[in-house]
C-alpha positions as CSV (number, residue, x, y, z in Angstrom):
1,M,10.7,-19.5,-34.6
2,S,9.7,-20.6,-31.1
3,I,12.1,-21.3,-28.3
4,E,11.3,-25.0,-28.6
5,D,12.3,-24.9,-32.3
6,F,15.4,-22.9,-31.6
7,I,16.7,-25.3,-29.0
8,K,16.1,-28.3,-31.3
9,S,17.8,-26.7,-34.3
10,T,20.7,-25.2,-32.4
11,Y,21.3,-28.4,-30.5
12,E,21.5,-30.3,-33.8
13,S,23.8,-27.7,-35.4
14,L,26.3,-27.9,-32.5
15,Q,26.3,-31.7,-32.1
16,D,29.1,-32.1,-34.6
17,D,31.3,-29.4,-32.9
18,L,33.9,-31.6,-31.2
19,S,36.4,-28.8,-30.6
20,G,38.1,-28.3,-27.2
21,E,39.3,-30.7,-24.6
22,I,37.9,-32.0,-21.3
23,E,39.5,-30.8,-18.0
24,T,41.8,-33.5,-16.7
25,Y,43.4,-32.0,-13.5
26,I,40.5,-33.5,-11.5
27,E,40.5,-37.3,-11.9
28,S,36.7,-37.6,-11.9
29,L,36.3,-35.0,-14.7
30,A,38.9,-36.8,-16.8
31,K,36.7,-39.9,-17.0
32,V,33.7,-38.1,-18.4
33,N,32.5,-38.8,-22.0
34,P,33.7,-35.7,-23.8
35,N,30.9,-35.9,-26.4
36,L,28.0,-35.5,-23.9
37,F,25.7,-32.6,-24.7
38,G,22.5,-31.5,-22.9
39,V,20.5,-28.3,-23.1
40,S,17.6,-27.1,-21.0
41,I,15.6,-23.9,-20.6
42,C,13.2,-23.3,-17.8
43,D,11.0,-20.1,-17.8
44,I,9.9,-18.2,-14.8
45,N,6.5,-20.0,-14.9
46,G,8.2,-23.4,-14.4
47,K,7.8,-24.6,-18.0
48,L,10.8,-26.5,-19.2
49,V,12.1,-27.7,-22.6
50,A,15.3,-29.7,-23.1
51,E,17.3,-31.6,-25.6
52,G,20.0,-34.3,-25.5
53,D,21.8,-35.4,-22.3
54,S,19.8,-33.1,-20.2
55,E,19.4,-35.6,-17.3
56,Y,23.0,-36.7,-17.3
57,P,24.4,-35.9,-13.8
58,F,27.5,-33.7,-13.5
59,S,29.3,-31.8,-10.7
60,F,28.3,-28.2,-10.6
61,Q,31.9,-27.0,-10.0
62,S,32.2,-23.2,-10.2
63,C,28.6,-22.8,-11.3
64,S,27.9,-23.3,-7.6
65,K,29.6,-20.0,-6.8
66,P,26.6,-17.7,-7.6
67,I,24.4,-19.9,-5.3
68,S,27.0,-19.8,-2.5
69,Y,27.1,-16.0,-2.8
70,C,23.4,-15.7,-2.5
71,I,23.4,-18.1,0.6
72,A,26.1,-15.9,2.2
73,R,24.0,-12.8,1.5
74,N,21.0,-14.5,3.0
75,K,23.0,-14.9,6.2
76,L,24.9,-11.6,6.3
77,S,24.4,-8.1,5.0
78,K,25.9,-6.8,1.8
79,D,28.4,-4.6,3.6
80,E,29.5,-7.5,5.8
81,V,30.0,-9.9,2.9
82,H,32.0,-7.3,0.8
83,R,34.1,-6.4,3.8
84,H,35.8,-9.8,3.1
85,V,35.5,-10.1,-0.7
86,G,35.5,-7.6,-3.5
87,F,33.3,-7.2,-6.6
88,E,35.6,-6.4,-9.5
89,P,37.0,-8.7,-12.2
90,S,40.5,-9.9,-11.3
91,G,42.1,-9.8,-14.7
92,A,43.9,-13.0,-13.8
93,K,43.3,-16.8,-13.9
94,F,40.5,-18.0,-11.6
95,N,42.9,-19.7,-9.3
96,A,45.7,-17.0,-9.3
97,H,47.5,-15.9,-6.2
98,I,46.4,-12.3,-6.4
99,L,44.4,-10.1,-4.1
100,N,43.0,-6.6,-4.6
101,K,44.5,-3.4,-3.1
102,D,42.6,-4.1,0.1
103,S,44.2,-7.5,0.4
104,L,40.8,-9.2,-0.4
105,P,39.9,-11.6,-3.2
106,H,38.7,-9.7,-6.2
107,N,35.2,-11.2,-6.4
108,P,33.1,-14.3,-5.2
109,M,33.2,-15.9,-8.7
110,I,36.9,-17.0,-8.5
111,N,38.4,-19.6,-6.2
112,A,39.9,-17.3,-3.6
113,G,36.6,-15.4,-3.3
114,A,34.5,-18.6,-3.1
115,I,36.8,-19.9,-0.4
116,V,36.0,-16.8,1.6
117,I,32.3,-17.1,0.9
118,S,32.5,-20.7,2.1
119,H,34.0,-19.4,5.4
120,L,31.3,-16.8,5.8
121,I,28.5,-19.4,5.3
122,K,30.1,-22.0,7.5
123,D,31.5,-19.8,10.3
124,R,31.7,-22.1,13.4
125,E,28.9,-24.5,12.4
126,K,29.5,-28.3,11.9
127,L,30.5,-29.2,8.3
128,S,27.7,-31.8,8.0
129,T,25.1,-29.2,9.2
130,C,26.3,-26.7,6.7
131,I,26.3,-28.9,3.6
132,D,22.9,-30.2,4.5
133,S,21.6,-26.7,4.7
134,V,23.1,-25.8,1.3
135,L,21.7,-28.9,-0.3
136,D,18.3,-28.0,1.1
137,I,18.5,-24.6,-0.5
138,Y,19.3,-26.2,-3.9
139,K,16.3,-28.5,-3.5
140,R,14.1,-25.6,-2.6
141,M,15.3,-23.7,-5.6
142,T,14.3,-26.6,-7.8
143,G,11.0,-27.2,-6.2
144,R,12.1,-30.4,-4.6
145,I,11.2,-32.1,-7.9
146,N,12.8,-35.5,-8.0
147,S,11.7,-36.8,-11.4
148,Y,14.7,-35.3,-13.1
149,G,17.3,-36.7,-10.8
150,S,18.8,-36.1,-7.3
151,I,20.9,-33.2,-6.0
152,H,23.7,-34.5,-3.7
153,V,27.4,-34.3,-3.1
154,D,29.3,-36.7,-5.3
155,I,31.8,-38.2,-2.9
156,G,34.1,-39.4,-5.7
157,V,34.4,-35.8,-7.1
158,Y,34.8,-34.4,-3.6
159,L,37.7,-36.8,-3.0
160,S,39.3,-35.9,-6.3
161,E,39.0,-32.2,-5.5
162,S,40.6,-32.8,-2.1
163,E,43.5,-34.8,-3.5
164,K,44.3,-32.1,-6.0
165,S,44.0,-29.3,-3.5
166,D,47.5,-27.8,-3.3
167,R,46.6,-24.7,-5.3
168,N,43.5,-23.9,-3.2
169,K,45.3,-24.7,0.1
170,S,48.1,-22.2,-0.9
171,L,45.4,-19.6,-1.8
172,A,43.8,-20.0,1.6
173,Y,47.1,-19.6,3.4
174,F,48.0,-16.7,1.2
175,M,44.7,-15.0,2.2
176,K,45.2,-15.9,5.9
177,E,48.7,-14.4,5.9
178,A,47.3,-11.2,4.3
179,G,45.0,-11.0,7.3
180,K,41.8,-9.3,6.0
181,A,39.8,-11.9,4.0
182,F,38.6,-14.1,6.9
183,Q,36.3,-12.8,9.6
184,R,38.8,-13.7,12.4
185,D,42.1,-15.5,13.0
186,I,41.5,-19.2,12.1
187,D,43.7,-22.1,12.8
188,D,44.8,-24.9,10.4
189,S,42.1,-27.3,11.3
190,E,39.4,-24.7,10.7
191,L,41.0,-23.7,7.4
192,K,40.9,-27.4,6.3
193,E,37.1,-27.5,7.2
194,I,36.5,-24.4,5.1
195,L,38.3,-25.9,2.1
196,D,36.4,-29.2,2.6
197,F,33.1,-27.2,2.6
198,Y,34.3,-25.4,-0.6
199,Y,35.1,-28.7,-2.3
200,M,31.7,-30.1,-1.3
201,N,29.9,-27.2,-2.9
202,C,31.9,-27.7,-6.1
203,S,31.0,-31.4,-6.0
204,I,27.2,-30.9,-5.8
205,T,25.7,-33.0,-8.5
206,V,22.9,-31.7,-10.8
207,N,21.9,-32.1,-14.4
208,A,21.0,-29.6,-17.1
209,K,17.3,-29.7,-16.3
210,L,17.8,-29.1,-12.6
211,A,20.4,-26.4,-13.3
212,S,18.1,-24.6,-15.6
213,I,15.5,-24.4,-12.8
214,L,18.2,-23.1,-10.5
215,A,19.0,-20.4,-13.1
216,S,15.3,-19.7,-13.5
217,T,15.0,-19.1,-9.8
218,L,17.6,-16.3,-10.2
219,A,15.8,-15.1,-13.3
220,N,12.6,-14.9,-11.2
221,G,14.2,-12.6,-8.6
222,G,14.9,-15.4,-6.1
223,V,11.5,-17.1,-6.4
224,C,11.3,-20.8,-7.3
225,P,9.4,-21.0,-10.7
226,I,7.8,-24.3,-9.6
227,T,6.6,-23.7,-6.0
228,K,6.7,-19.9,-6.0
229,E,8.6,-20.0,-2.7
230,T,10.9,-17.0,-2.2
231,I,14.5,-18.3,-1.6
232,F,16.5,-15.1,-2.0
233,S,15.5,-11.5,-2.0
234,K,15.5,-9.5,-5.2
235,E,18.4,-7.3,-4.0
236,V,20.6,-10.4,-3.3
237,V,19.8,-11.8,-6.8
238,R,20.4,-8.5,-8.5
239,D,23.8,-8.2,-6.9
240,C,24.6,-11.8,-7.8
241,C,23.6,-11.3,-11.4
242,K,25.9,-8.2,-11.6
243,L,28.8,-10.3,-10.5
244,M,27.9,-13.1,-12.9
245,Q,27.7,-10.5,-15.7
246,T,31.2,-9.1,-15.0
247,C,33.1,-12.0,-13.5
248,G,31.2,-15.2,-14.3
249,M,33.0,-16.5,-17.4
250,Y,36.6,-16.6,-16.1
251,D,39.0,-14.6,-18.2
252,S,36.6,-14.2,-21.1
253,S,33.9,-12.5,-19.0
254,G,34.4,-9.3,-20.9
255,T,34.0,-10.9,-24.3
256,F,30.9,-12.8,-23.2
257,F,29.4,-9.7,-21.8
258,F,30.1,-7.8,-25.0
259,E,28.6,-10.5,-27.2
260,V,25.7,-11.8,-25.0
261,G,25.3,-9.2,-22.3
262,L,23.5,-11.5,-19.8
263,P,24.6,-12.9,-16.4
264,A,26.3,-16.3,-16.8
265,K,28.6,-18.7,-14.9
266,S,30.7,-21.5,-16.2
267,G,32.3,-24.5,-14.6
268,V,35.2,-26.8,-15.6
269,S,32.8,-29.8,-15.7
270,G,31.4,-28.2,-18.9
271,C,28.4,-26.5,-17.5
272,V,27.2,-23.0,-18.4
273,I,24.2,-21.4,-16.7
274,M,22.7,-18.2,-18.0
275,V,20.1,-16.0,-16.4
276,V,17.7,-14.0,-18.5
277,P,16.1,-11.7,-15.8
278,G,12.4,-11.8,-15.7
279,K,12.2,-14.5,-18.4
280,M,14.1,-17.8,-18.1
281,G,17.1,-19.8,-16.9
282,V,19.4,-21.6,-19.3
283,C,21.8,-24.5,-18.8
284,V,24.1,-26.1,-21.3
285,F,26.2,-29.1,-20.4
286,S,29.1,-30.1,-22.7
287,P,32.4,-31.2,-21.2
288,R,34.7,-29.9,-24.0
289,T,36.1,-26.5,-22.9
290,D,38.2,-23.7,-24.4
291,D,41.4,-22.3,-23.1
292,F,39.5,-20.3,-20.5
293,G,37.8,-23.3,-19.1
294,N,34.4,-22.5,-20.6
295,S,32.2,-25.1,-22.4
296,I,32.6,-24.4,-26.1
297,R,29.1,-25.6,-27.1
298,G,27.8,-23.8,-24.0
299,V,29.2,-20.4,-25.0
300,K,28.1,-20.9,-28.7
301,F,24.6,-21.9,-27.6
302,C,24.2,-18.7,-25.5
303,Q,25.6,-16.6,-28.3
304,A,23.1,-18.1,-30.7
305,L,20.2,-17.6,-28.3
306,K,21.1,-13.9,-28.0
307,K,21.5,-13.5,-31.8
308,S,18.2,-15.2,-32.5
309,G,16.3,-12.2,-31.1
310,L,14.0,-14.7,-29.2
311,I,15.0,-13.3,-25.8
312,E,13.6,-9.9,-26.6
313,T,10.3,-11.2,-28.1
314,Y,9.8,-14.1,-25.6
315,S,6.6,-14.2,-23.6
316,K,6.3,-17.9,-22.5
317,L,7.0,-21.4,-23.5
318,E,4.2,-23.0,-25.4
319,K,4.2,-26.4,-23.7
320,E,2.2,-26.9,-20.6
321,L,3.7,-27.6,-17.2
322,P,4.4,-31.3,-16.7
323,E,2.2,-33.1,-14.1
324,D,5.2,-33.5,-11.8
325,M,5.8,-29.8,-11.6
326,L,2.1,-29.1,-11.0
327,K,2.2,-31.6,-8.2
328,Y,5.2,-30.1,-6.5
329,R,3.8,-26.6,-6.7
330,L,0.6,-27.8,-5.1
331,L,2.5,-29.7,-2.3
332,H,4.4,-26.5,-1.5
333,L,1.2,-24.5,-1.3
334,I,-0.2,-27.1,1.1
335,S,2.9,-27.0,3.3
336,S,2.7,-23.2,3.5
337,G,-1.0,-23.4,4.5
338,D,-2.3,-20.9,2.0
339,L,-5.9,-22.1,1.2
340,D,-6.8,-19.2,-1.0
341,K,-3.8,-19.8,-3.3
342,I,-4.5,-23.5,-3.3
343,K,-8.1,-22.9,-4.5
344,E,-6.9,-20.4,-7.1
345,F,-4.2,-22.8,-8.4
346,Y,-6.7,-25.7,-8.5
347,A,-9.4,-23.7,-10.3
348,E,-6.9,-22.2,-12.8
349,N,-5.7,-25.6,-13.9
350,N,-9.2,-27.0,-14.1
351,K,-10.1,-24.1,-16.4
352,K,-7.0,-24.8,-18.6
353,G,-8.1,-28.4,-18.9
354,T,-5.1,-29.6,-16.9
355,P,-6.8,-30.8,-13.7
356,I,-4.5,-31.7,-10.8
357,N,-4.7,-35.1,-9.2
358,L,-5.2,-34.1,-5.5
359,S,-4.5,-37.7,-4.4
360,Q,-1.0,-37.9,-6.0
361,G,1.8,-38.4,-3.5
362,D,5.4,-37.0,-3.2
363,Y,8.6,-39.0,-3.1
364,D,7.5,-40.6,0.2
365,D,4.0,-41.2,-1.2
366,R,2.6,-38.6,1.1
367,T,-0.5,-37.1,-0.5
368,P,-1.7,-33.5,-0.1
369,L,-4.1,-34.8,2.6
370,H,-1.2,-36.4,4.5
371,I,0.7,-33.1,4.4
372,A,-2.3,-31.0,5.4
373,V,-3.1,-33.2,8.4
374,T,0.5,-33.5,9.5
375,N,0.9,-29.7,9.5
376,K,-2.6,-29.2,11.1
377,H,-3.9,-27.2,8.2
378,W,-7.5,-28.3,9.0
379,N,-9.1,-25.9,6.6
380,I,-7.0,-27.3,3.7
381,A,-7.8,-30.9,4.9
382,S,-11.5,-30.0,4.8
383,F,-11.1,-28.5,1.2
384,L,-9.3,-31.7,0.0
385,L,-12.0,-33.9,1.6
386,D,-14.7,-31.8,-0.2
387,Q,-12.9,-32.7,-3.5
388,K,-13.3,-36.4,-2.6
389,V,-9.6,-37.3,-2.4
390,D,-8.6,-40.8,-1.7
391,I,-8.4,-41.2,2.1
392,K,-7.0,-44.8,2.0
393,I,-3.6,-44.1,0.4
394,K,-0.6,-45.2,2.5
395,D,2.7,-43.5,2.5
396,V,6.0,-45.4,2.5
397,Y,5.7,-45.8,6.2
398,G,2.4,-47.5,5.9
399,K,0.4,-44.6,7.2
400,T,-2.9,-43.2,5.9
401,P,-3.9,-39.6,6.6
402,I,-5.9,-40.5,9.7
403,D,-2.8,-42.1,11.2
404,C,-1.1,-38.7,11.0
405,C,-3.7,-37.1,13.2
406,E,-2.8,-36.2,16.7
407,D,-5.1,-36.0,19.8
408,D,-6.0,-32.4,19.1
409,A,-7.3,-33.0,15.6
410,P,-10.9,-31.7,15.1
411,I,-13.5,-34.4,15.6
412,D,-15.3,-33.6,12.3
413,I,-12.1,-34.0,10.3
414,V,-11.2,-37.3,12.1
415,K,-14.7,-38.7,11.3
416,R,-14.3,-37.7,7.6
417,L,-10.9,-39.5,7.5
418,E,-12.3,-42.8,8.9
419,F,-13.0,-45.6,6.5
């Protein structure tokens, strides 16, 4: 059985499973259709297959915690991060008032730990600057592909989180009083901003397709499967996956590890992401959860995937990359200025019989030629012109590639751009 056949058959077999309840303590979650069900798998080559409500938007909730941990580790050393948060399972509920023997949160995958991670990321920066930076990392992890939906903070979810924040507020003050979790003494206004930043991270909206690409970036050692851009180091991702493996599924992390044995993280919105290192990222979205807060269909799908034996024998998905993903990989290569890789990528796809349209634009209708000229990658612009790309295409601002040239543009390129 192929992965594609497995997804289809397992999705169909789980469709009638209506066990569990949706989480209602956050108002926005209580309004979600409990029967929604979407599945997506993205391999480390960027090939994706999905079933059901895989483009339905939902808040990432606690599934954002592994990403936040990686962002903090990008900013600070391993020792510095774990000077403020531990790395052991807590043995208690995800929002429990409990710290380890060093007066630190047990790990970054529970609320207390994620609040501290939010503090480490934000530090003294403006809230708006921080959340913009986080969203940019999410978009880079997904190759900035916009055909599957947008990644943004859902203001309604954020407000719902803020209004039901007594537990997290008390957790934050509990840690402040203990005196070791935060980097320095912080006042009430800064504590409020840290919590707001934490709620915003939980309120980031994705869908199963986008989340499977996020998980695939982790499976690929921190390298985006679409653009091949390195977002996180292998060491950071390895440590993150260890935490997901031991602490990612709330109080049932031990059971999940015993039965599935792979890094995973769940969220109360009904999302489960699972990382298959070196192979693929998985996301299941189904809002009905068990007593631990884990998506019932999500857990069952992951268990079935493990039992199928397909993970061990998997080499690659059979379907070809969709045109959109090819386009975004090309645009990233052009932005990075690597002509050799562009030529290799272009030739490889021509050989496969899946030629790339070098005149196709991005979300702003900026073609590869627009991007090459704007970034002054003149050798790439020359290569594109050699391929007879359309020089008359206008972006959303009404500019053709020649309009993007500055005074120092090479005369030969300018002449070739004239029409």
